[in-house]
N, C-alpha and C positions, 0 to 999 in steps of 0.2 A: 815616448809621448809625442803626439802629433803637434807640429808647430802651430802657432796661433798668430792672429793679427796683432800688431803692436797696439799698446794702449794710446800711444802718441808717437809722433815722428819729429825729430829735429833734423833740419837740413843745413848743411854748409851752403854757401852762396856761390862764390866764384869757382868755376870749373866743375860745379855740381848742378846747380839750377840755371846758371847763366855762364856764358863764355865771354868774359871781358878781359881775357889775357892780352889781347892786342892793345887795348887802352892802357892796361897796367904796365905792359912792357914798354910802350912808347913813353909813358910818363916817368917810369923809374929810370930809364936810360937818359931821358932829358935831364933829370936832376943829377944823376951820376956824372954826366958830362959837365954840368955846371960846376960841380965840385971837384973836377979833375980826376974822377975815378973812371976806370975802364967800364965800358958798357957790356951788357950781358946778351947772350943769345937766348932763344926761347927756352931751351933746356935749363939754363942757369936761372931764368926767371921763375919757371915752374918749381924749381928746387928751393929757391931762396925767398920767395915772396908768399909764404904761407903764415908767417907770424905777423902780429900787429906792428904798426909803425913805432909804437912806444917801446917795443922790445928790440926790433931790428934796426931802426934808424940810428939810435945812439951808437951801435956797433959800426955802422957804415959811415956815419957823418960826424961822429964825435960831438963836440960842444955846439956844432951848428945844426944838430938834428932837428930842432923845432923849426928853424928856417927852412930846412930841406923838406920837412913834412908839409909845410904850407905850400912850398913850390910844387911838390909832387901833386897835391890835391888840386891846386889851381890848374895844372896841366892836365891831370886826369879828367876833370870835369869837361874841359874843352874838347879833349880827344873823344871821350865817351859820347858827348853830344854830337860830334861829327860822325862817329862810327855807328852810333846807336848801340842798343843792348841786345845781344843775341841770346835768345832762350836756348837752353840745352834741349836736345831732342827728347821728347817725352815729358818735359817739365809741366806743360799746361795740363796734360792728361792726368798725371799722377796727383797734382794738386787738386784738380777738380774732383777726382775720384775720392780722395781722402775727405774732402768736404762733404761729398754726397753720402759717404758711409759714416760720417761724424767721428772721424779720427782726427784729433787736434794736430795741427802742424805748426812748427816754429822754425825760426832761422837763428843760427848762431854763427856769426862771421867775424873775421878779423878786419874786415873793411870798416871804416869809420861809421858808427851808427847813423849819423846824420845823412851821409851819402847813401848808405844802404837803404834806408827807408824812402829816400827820394826815388831810388831805382825801383823799389817794389811798387811805389805809387805809379811810376811811369809805365810799368808793365801791367797795371791794373791787377796786381797780385795781393794787395793788402787784405783783400776779402778772404784770402785763403789761410791767413796766419793768425794765431791767437797771441803770438808775441814775435817781435823782430828785434834781436839784440846784436849790436855791432861792437867794434872796438871802443873802449872807454865807457861803455854802458855798465860794466861791472868792475869791481876792484882789480881784477886781473883778467886778461884775455885768454883765448885758446892757446895752449891746451889746458889751462887751469880749469878746474871744475866750477869755479865761481861764475864763469861765463855761461855755462850750460845751466847752472843753478838759477841764475838770474832769469833766463828765458822760462824755465819751469815755474819759478815763483810768480812771474807776471801772468802765467797761464793758469795759476792755481793748481799746479801739479807737483808731485814729488817724483824724483828719479827712480829708476829701477831697470832691471834687465828686460822688462816688457816695453821699454821705450827705445825705439831705434834711432840711432844717430847716423844719418846718411851723409857721407862725404867722400872726398877723393884723395886725401893726403894723410900722412902720418900724424900731422897735427890734429886732424879730426878723429882719428882712431884713438889717439892718446887722450883727447878730451872726453870722448865717449867712455873710455875705461875709467878715467878719473872721476867722472860723474856717475859711475855704476850703471851706465846705459849700454845697450847692445851696439857695437860698431858694425856698420854695414858699408862696405866699400864699393864705390863705383870705379872700377878699374880692371886691371889685368890679373889673371891668376898668379903671375909672377910677383906682382906687388902685394897681393893678398897673402901669399906664402911668406914673403919677406916680413910683413907686418903681423903675421900670425892671426889673420882674420878668417873666420870660417864662412861668414855670409858675404859674398861678393857677387857683383853683377856687372856686365859690360856697359849697361846704360840704365837710365831711369825707366825706360820702357820695359826692360827686363825685370826691374824691381816691381813695377806695377803688375805685370803678368803673374809674377810669383805671389804677390799679395792676393790677387783674385782667387788663386787656388786655395787660399786659407779661409775664405769666406765660409762660415758654418752652413 
């Protein structure tokens, strides 16, 4: 059977639609140093910073995790405002195309929902999304299905294999499967094989080019 366009698309945010790992890394290392923990290199940050703060910070900072969480976001906002928000290559194009062909787009991210929606507004991207759901907006965050279910509910949609969940990490793939959506990985063939993902692309631009081939 010929592949078909998705009914809707859920996007991860960091390292999928935007590259804010520089700000994330600087902020997390600032807080880790404050709490006398060793700092991380970029590889460590990419590996460890995919879960939401309410899941990861208690492991890292113990009883002081709520203080560390506030310290992190205070620092992150300052660094992000200094560095700016870098759009991923092809992000503008795929979002504009999805809107043009009337395929609903959503965001499900483990970044705090408050800060996530500020970033979307700063990029003038809120026009592209029928829902934007971040950490703490649902009873549980990614990879729990409640996170994706919240975005779908706000959009008036139900999950299914004809909804693509596009992300870059194992957390995104697991969340997609938990919500019974189709995981689509932006990453390497090696990572796709490791995660057992059949649909994978090197970039959002490649995702868009493939989608265009599916237009009836």
